[in-house]
C-alpha positions as CSV (number, residue, x, y, z in Angstrom):
1,M,89.1,-38.4,-47.1
2,K,88.5,-41.0,-44.5
3,V,89.4,-44.5,-45.6
4,G,88.6,-47.9,-44.2
5,L,90.8,-50.9,-44.7
6,L,89.9,-54.5,-44.0
7,G,92.8,-57.0,-44.1
8,A,95.8,-54.7,-43.3
9,T,97.9,-57.5,-41.8
10,G,98.3,-59.5,-45.0
11,Y,101.0,-58.7,-47.5
12,S,98.8,-56.8,-50.0
13,G,97.0,-55.1,-47.1
14,A,100.2,-54.0,-45.5
15,V,101.5,-52.5,-48.8
16,L,98.1,-50.9,-49.3
17,Y,98.3,-49.3,-45.9
18,S,101.7,-47.9,-46.5
19,L,100.5,-46.3,-49.8
20,L,97.4,-44.8,-48.3
21,K,99.5,-43.4,-45.4
22,Q,101.4,-41.3,-48.0
23,H,98.3,-40.4,-50.2
24,P,97.8,-36.7,-50.3
25,K,94.0,-37.0,-50.4
26,V,93.7,-39.5,-47.4
27,A,93.3,-37.7,-44.1
28,H,92.6,-40.7,-41.9
29,I,92.7,-44.6,-42.1
30,D,90.5,-46.8,-40.0
31,L,91.7,-50.4,-39.8
32,Y,89.2,-53.3,-39.4
33,G,89.6,-56.9,-38.6
34,H,87.1,-59.8,-38.3
35,K,84.6,-59.9,-35.5
36,K,86.4,-60.4,-32.3
37,E,85.7,-63.5,-30.4
38,A,87.9,-62.4,-27.5
39,K,88.1,-59.1,-25.8
40,S,91.8,-58.6,-26.6
41,T,92.7,-55.6,-28.7
42,E,95.0,-56.0,-31.8
43,F,97.3,-53.3,-33.1
44,L,99.0,-53.0,-36.4
45,D,102.5,-52.6,-35.0
46,T,102.3,-55.7,-32.9
47,T,101.2,-57.8,-35.9
48,I,103.7,-56.3,-38.4
49,P,106.9,-55.4,-36.6
50,A,108.1,-53.4,-39.7
51,Y,105.4,-50.9,-38.9
52,L,106.8,-50.2,-35.4
53,N,105.4,-46.6,-35.1
54,E,101.9,-47.5,-36.4
55,H,100.1,-48.2,-33.1
56,V,96.8,-48.3,-34.8
57,E,93.9,-50.5,-33.5
58,L,92.2,-53.0,-35.7
59,Q,88.6,-52.2,-35.0
60,E,85.7,-54.8,-35.2
61,F,84.2,-55.0,-38.6
62,D,80.7,-53.4,-38.7
63,P,79.3,-52.3,-42.0
64,A,76.9,-49.7,-40.5
65,V,79.8,-48.1,-38.6
66,I,82.0,-48.1,-41.7
67,I,79.4,-46.6,-43.9
68,D,78.7,-43.9,-41.3
69,K,82.3,-42.8,-40.6
70,D,84.4,-43.6,-43.7
71,D,84.2,-42.5,-47.4
72,I,85.4,-45.8,-48.9
73,L,86.4,-49.3,-47.9
74,F,89.3,-51.3,-49.2
75,C,89.1,-55.1,-48.7
76,A,92.4,-56.9,-48.8
77,T,91.0,-60.3,-47.8
78,P,91.4,-63.9,-49.0
79,S,88.8,-65.2,-51.4
80,G,85.5,-66.2,-49.8
81,V,85.3,-63.3,-47.4
82,T,83.8,-60.3,-49.2
83,N,81.1,-62.3,-50.9
84,K,79.7,-62.7,-47.4
85,L,80.2,-59.1,-46.4
86,A,79.4,-57.0,-49.4
87,R,75.6,-56.8,-49.4
88,P,75.2,-53.7,-47.0
89,F,77.8,-51.8,-49.1
90,I,76.2,-52.7,-52.4
91,E,72.7,-51.8,-51.1
92,K,74.0,-48.3,-50.0
93,N,76.1,-47.9,-53.2
94,F,79.0,-47.3,-50.9
95,P,82.5,-47.2,-52.6
96,L,84.4,-50.4,-52.1
97,I,87.6,-51.7,-53.8
98,D,87.9,-55.4,-53.4
99,L,91.3,-57.0,-53.9
100,S,90.0,-60.6,-53.7
101,G,88.5,-62.5,-56.6
102,D,85.0,-62.7,-55.2
103,F,83.4,-60.1,-57.5
104,R,85.5,-60.5,-60.7
105,F,83.0,-62.7,-62.5
106,K,79.4,-62.0,-63.6
107,D,78.5,-65.7,-63.5
108,P,78.5,-67.2,-60.0
109,A,79.0,-70.7,-61.4
110,V,82.4,-69.6,-62.8
111,Y,83.5,-68.5,-59.4
112,S,82.3,-71.6,-57.7
113,K,84.0,-73.9,-60.2
114,W,87.4,-72.2,-60.1
115,Y,87.6,-71.1,-56.5
116,N,85.8,-74.1,-55.0
117,K,83.8,-71.8,-52.7
118,P,80.2,-70.5,-52.7
119,A,79.8,-67.4,-54.9
120,A,78.1,-64.1,-54.1
121,P,74.5,-63.9,-55.4
122,A,74.2,-63.1,-59.1
123,E,72.4,-59.8,-58.5
124,Q,75.3,-58.6,-56.4
125,L,77.9,-59.7,-59.0
126,Q,76.1,-57.7,-61.7
127,K,76.6,-54.5,-59.6
128,A,80.4,-54.8,-59.5
129,C,82.8,-53.6,-62.2
130,Y,86.2,-55.1,-63.2
131,G,88.9,-52.5,-62.5
132,L,91.7,-53.1,-65.1
133,A,92.8,-49.6,-64.6
134,E,94.3,-48.9,-68.1
135,F,91.3,-50.1,-70.0
136,N,88.1,-50.5,-68.0
137,K,86.0,-47.4,-67.2
138,L,84.6,-47.6,-63.7
139,T,80.9,-48.1,-64.0
140,S,80.1,-49.0,-60.4
141,N,81.2,-48.0,-56.8
142,Y,82.0,-51.7,-56.2
143,I,85.3,-52.3,-57.9
144,A,86.8,-55.8,-58.4
145,N,90.5,-55.2,-58.4
146,P,92.1,-57.6,-61.0
147,G,94.4,-60.5,-59.9
148,C,98.2,-60.2,-60.2
149,Y,98.7,-62.8,-63.0
150,A,95.7,-61.4,-64.8
151,T,97.0,-57.9,-64.7
152,A,100.4,-58.8,-66.2
153,S,98.9,-61.1,-68.8
154,L,96.1,-58.8,-69.9
155,L,98.3,-55.7,-70.2
156,G,100.7,-57.8,-72.3
157,L,98.0,-59.0,-74.6
158,A,95.6,-56.0,-74.9
159,P,97.0,-54.3,-78.0
160,L,97.3,-57.6,-79.9
161,V,93.8,-58.7,-79.0
162,I,92.0,-55.4,-79.4
163,D,93.7,-54.7,-82.8
164,K,93.1,-58.4,-83.9
165,L,96.8,-59.0,-84.6
166,I,96.8,-62.7,-83.5
167,V,95.3,-66.0,-84.4
168,P,92.6,-66.2,-81.6
169,D,93.1,-69.8,-80.5
170,T,96.9,-69.7,-80.1
171,I,97.4,-67.8,-76.8
172,V,100.0,-69.4,-74.4
173,I,101.0,-67.7,-71.2
174,D,103.9,-68.9,-69.1
175,A,103.8,-66.8,-65.9
176,K,106.2,-66.9,-63.0
177,S,105.7,-65.3,-59.5
178,G,107.6,-64.5,-56.4
179,V,106.7,-66.2,-53.1
180,S,104.7,-63.2,-51.7
181,G,102.0,-64.0,-54.3
182,A,101.2,-67.1,-52.2
183,G,100.2,-64.9,-49.3
184,K,101.4,-64.6,-45.7
185,K,100.1,-67.9,-44.4
186,P,103.0,-70.5,-44.4
187,N,102.7,-73.8,-46.1
188,A,105.0,-76.5,-47.4
189,T,105.5,-75.0,-50.9
190,N,106.5,-71.5,-49.7
191,H,108.8,-72.8,-47.1
192,Y,112.4,-71.6,-47.6
193,T,113.9,-75.0,-47.9
194,F,111.4,-76.0,-50.6
195,I,111.5,-72.9,-52.9
196,N,115.1,-71.8,-52.4
197,E,117.1,-72.8,-55.5
198,N,113.9,-74.3,-56.9
199,A,111.0,-73.6,-59.3
200,W,107.6,-75.1,-58.9
201,L,104.9,-75.2,-61.5
202,Y,101.5,-75.3,-59.7
203,K,97.8,-75.4,-60.4
204,L,98.4,-76.7,-64.0
205,N,95.2,-76.0,-66.0
206,K,93.4,-75.2,-62.7
207,H,94.5,-71.7,-61.8
208,Q,91.7,-69.3,-60.8
209,H,93.1,-66.5,-63.0
210,I,92.4,-68.5,-66.2
211,P,88.7,-67.6,-66.4
212,E,89.5,-64.1,-65.3
213,I,91.9,-63.5,-68.1
214,T,89.6,-65.3,-70.6
215,Q,86.6,-63.2,-69.6
216,Q,88.4,-59.9,-70.3
217,L,90.0,-61.2,-73.5
218,Q,86.6,-62.2,-74.8
219,A,85.2,-58.8,-73.9
220,W,87.8,-57.4,-76.3
221,D,87.4,-60.2,-78.9
222,A,84.6,-62.7,-78.7
223,D,86.4,-65.0,-81.1
224,I,89.0,-66.0,-78.5
225,P,87.9,-69.5,-77.3
226,A,90.4,-70.2,-74.5
227,I,94.0,-69.8,-73.3
228,Q,96.8,-72.1,-72.2
229,F,98.1,-70.7,-68.9
230,T,100.8,-72.0,-66.5
231,T,102.1,-70.6,-63.3
232,T,105.5,-71.2,-61.7
233,L,106.6,-70.2,-58.2
234,I,110.2,-68.9,-58.2
235,P,112.6,-68.0,-55.3
236,V,112.1,-64.2,-55.3
237,T,110.0,-62.2,-52.8
238,R,108.1,-59.9,-55.2
239,G,107.4,-59.8,-58.9
240,I,105.6,-61.5,-61.8
241,M,107.0,-62.2,-65.3
242,A,104.4,-63.3,-67.9
243,T,105.9,-64.6,-71.1
244,I,103.2,-64.8,-73.7
245,Y,103.4,-66.7,-77.0
246,V,100.8,-66.1,-79.8
247,K,100.7,-66.8,-83.6
248,A,100.5,-63.7,-85.7
249,A,97.6,-62.9,-87.9
250,T,98.2,-62.6,-91.6
251,G,100.1,-59.5,-92.6
252,V,101.5,-58.7,-89.1
253,T,104.9,-57.1,-89.0
254,L,107.2,-56.0,-86.2
255,D,106.7,-52.4,-87.1
256,G,102.9,-53.0,-87.0
257,L,103.3,-54.4,-83.5
258,R,105.3,-51.4,-82.4
259,R,102.6,-49.0,-83.7
260,S,99.9,-51.0,-81.8
261,F,101.6,-51.0,-78.5
262,Q,102.6,-47.3,-78.9
263,Q,99.0,-46.3,-79.7
264,H,97.5,-48.1,-76.7
265,Y,100.0,-47.1,-74.1
266,Q,101.5,-43.8,-75.1
267,N,99.2,-42.0,-72.6
268,K,99.2,-44.6,-69.9
269,K,101.4,-43.5,-67.0
270,F,102.0,-46.9,-65.5
271,V,102.7,-49.0,-68.6
272,R,106.2,-48.6,-70.1
273,V,106.9,-50.3,-73.5
274,L,110.5,-51.0,-74.2
275,A,112.0,-49.7,-77.5
276,N,114.2,-52.8,-77.6
277,G,114.6,-56.0,-75.7
278,V,112.5,-57.5,-72.9
279,P,112.1,-56.4,-69.3
280,S,113.2,-58.0,-66.0
281,I,111.3,-58.1,-62.7
282,K,113.8,-55.8,-61.0
283,E,112.8,-53.0,-63.3
284,V,109.4,-52.7,-61.6
285,T,110.0,-53.8,-58.0
286,G,108.3,-51.5,-55.5
287,S,106.4,-49.6,-58.3
288,N,103.0,-49.6,-59.9
289,Y,104.6,-49.9,-63.4
290,C,104.1,-52.7,-65.9
291,N,107.1,-53.0,-68.3
292,I,106.5,-54.7,-71.6
293,G,108.8,-55.9,-74.3
294,F,108.1,-58.0,-77.4
295,D,109.5,-59.5,-80.6
296,Y,108.3,-61.3,-83.7
297,N,109.8,-64.5,-85.1
298,K,108.9,-64.6,-88.8
299,V,110.3,-68.1,-89.1
300,T,107.7,-69.6,-86.7
301,N,105.2,-66.8,-87.1
302,T,105.3,-66.3,-83.3
303,I,104.9,-63.1,-81.3
304,V,106.6,-63.2,-77.9
305,V,105.5,-60.6,-75.3
306,V,107.2,-60.3,-71.9
307,S,105.2,-58.4,-69.2
308,V,106.5,-57.7,-65.7
309,I,104.9,-56.2,-62.6
310,D,105.3,-56.2,-58.9
311,N,102.6,-58.5,-57.7
312,L,102.0,-56.6,-54.5
313,M,101.8,-53.2,-56.3
314,K,100.4,-53.2,-59.8
315,G,99.1,-56.7,-59.1
316,A,97.3,-55.7,-56.0
317,A,97.7,-52.6,-53.7
318,G,99.1,-50.2,-56.3
319,Q,96.3,-50.9,-58.8
320,A,93.8,-50.5,-56.0
321,V,95.1,-47.0,-55.3
322,Q,95.1,-46.3,-59.0
323,N,91.4,-47.3,-59.1
324,F,90.8,-45.2,-56.0
325,N,92.3,-42.2,-57.8
326,N,90.3,-42.9,-61.0
327,L,87.0,-43.3,-59.0
328,F,87.4,-39.9,-57.2
329,N,89.0,-38.1,-60.1
330,F,92.3,-37.6,-58.3
331,P,95.6,-37.5,-60.2
332,E,96.1,-41.1,-61.4
333,D,99.5,-41.3,-59.7
334,A,98.5,-39.8,-56.4
335,G,100.0,-41.7,-53.5
336,L,102.0,-44.0,-55.8
337,P,105.8,-44.0,-56.0
338,S,107.3,-42.5,-59.1
339,M,110.4,-44.8,-59.1
340,P,110.9,-48.5,-58.6
341,V,113.2,-49.8,-55.8
342,F,116.6,-50.4,-57.3
343,P,118.9,-52.2,-56.7
């Protein structure tokens, strides 16, 4: 297949490029950048020194050209970009996997409120599908790849919510992320001297993944009214740890929790449920895995779930490739590493 990629120079885009380069079904990758205001040519290896041998030109973005020469387009762009570019692809029903948040909501008012940007038209939003790969069947060629925090949180909560094992209004998620989740553009809070030996809780009650998580939870159980969600930046490069606290429904036991997680994930290649204990970020670094551990405190009637992912893999590029594989009926693990990076 011929694949187009817009946004290869960001962290998620760079990881996505490296995965697509090794994908057995990808014969060629075209890289695209924003419309050039100058005549200078940009190459991947000059933008990302780690990709020294990848002297690949970033071509000018032109939907007509992409639709004519490529079989699918991946967009690894910041929010507020694809909602301006998507119309030609949607009108042609052209396959597109969007790693931004621009098409994750059906209601444009929700996007505008939480992202503080104009939303795509409602009729376009209705033609996209939310690609939580383990649970959501792809019903459209326009796939909204889930956010990193949302992926870790939803995979940790899914069995509990679907099987109605919790009190619906008691969901508390304390999520921590590595610095690469903040993107490539430098700012004061991802500066080494700020985050080294530090932890910073940010966007309290304002994080854009709150409505994304809530939307999917309510699709599983309409009785869930809201969630409490916090995000903390920690001094690691890659990884997310979501620690989830919920009150157990009447009659819930630890054995019942084990059965629920086993039932939902026994045939899911990229979700590994620990038999005992809870996972650490290092167990999934560089992989598309989500590792999950849990326990039940009968004294406080509290279920604790710990869900870890690599934010650039399962939280972005890895899940995008997984959705690509699902869309075209390739093996689900095609192009994805079988082992994490350790140590």
